[in-house]
C-alpha positions in Angstrom: -5.3 -21.0 0.5 -1.9 -18.4 0.9 -2.4 -17.7 -2.4 -6.2 -16.0 -1.9 -4.4 -14.6 1.2 -1.7 -12.8 -0.4 -3.7 -11.8 -3.2 -6.1 -10.0 -1.1 -3.4 -8.5 0.7 -1.8 -7.0 -2.0 -4.8 -5.4 -3.2 -5.9 -4.0 0.2 -1.6 -2.5 -0.1 -2.8 -0.9 -3.4 -6.1 0.4 -2.5 -4.4 1.8 0.8 -1.8 4.1 -1.6 -4.9 4.4 -3.5 -6.1 6.0 -0.4 -2.8 8.0 0.1 -2.3 9.8 -3.4 -5.7 10.4 -2.8 -4.7 12.4 0.3 -1.7 13.5 -1.2 -3.6 15.2 -4.1 -5.0 17.6 -2.2 -2.0 19.3 -1.6 -2.3 20.4 -5.1 -4.0 23.2 -7.0 -5.9 21.5 -10.0 -4.7 17.5 -8.4 -7.8 16.1 -8.5 -9.4 17.6 -11.0 -6.8 16.4 -13.5 -7.7 12.6 -14.9 -5.6 10.7 -12.6 -6.8 12.7 -9.8 -10.3 12.0 -11.6 -9.7 8.1 -11.3 -8.4 8.6 -8.3 -11.1 10.2 -7.1 -13.6 8.1 -8.5 -12.2 5.3 -7.0 -11.8 5.9 -3.3 -15.0 8.2 -3.0 -17.6 5.0 -2.2 -14.6 3.4 0.6 -14.6 6.7 2.3 -18.3 8.5 2.1 -18.3 5.1 5.2 -16.0 6.9 7.3 -17.6 10.5 6.0 -20.9 10.2 7.5 -19.1 9.6 11.0 -16.3 11.3 11.5 -16.5 15.1 11.1 -13.9 17.4 9.5 -11.9 19.4 12.8 -11.2 23.0 11.7 -12.5 22.4 8.2 -9.4 19.8 8.3 -10.6 15.9 7.1 -9.3 13.1 9.1 -11.2 10.2 6.9 -7.6 9.2 5.3 -6.2 8.2 7.6 -9.2 6.4 9.2 -9.9 4.3 6.1 -6.7 3.5 6.0 -6.6 2.6 9.8 -9.0 0.2 8.9 -8.0 -1.8 6.3 -4.6 -2.4 7.8 -7.0 -3.9 10.8 -8.7 -5.8 7.9 -5.4 -7.3 6.6 -4.3 -7.9 10.0 -7.6 -10.0 10.6 -7.4 -11.9 7.2 -3.7 -12.6 8.7 -5.8 -14.5 11.6 -8.4 -16.2 9.7 -6.3 -17.8 7.3 -3.3 -18.8 10.4 -6.8 -20.5 12.0 -7.6 -22.3 9.0 -3.8 -23.3 7.5 
């Protein structure tokens, strides 16, 4: 059971890293147009679209990546709590 939890936590950590890279790519001109940028955008955009629907950009700056990462961290903590109950 702990192997499954460990795998899920690592996958969530990896996805948080992908989201952070997605945010950093906006700092570089043409960063999202590169092949790596397009791949990361394809992976992260479906999850970020959920936050785009509810959190509008403020002053032209989108904070959806921050809230998306916070949501993943809450999910990690919830998984740990759920698995600790059953173990």
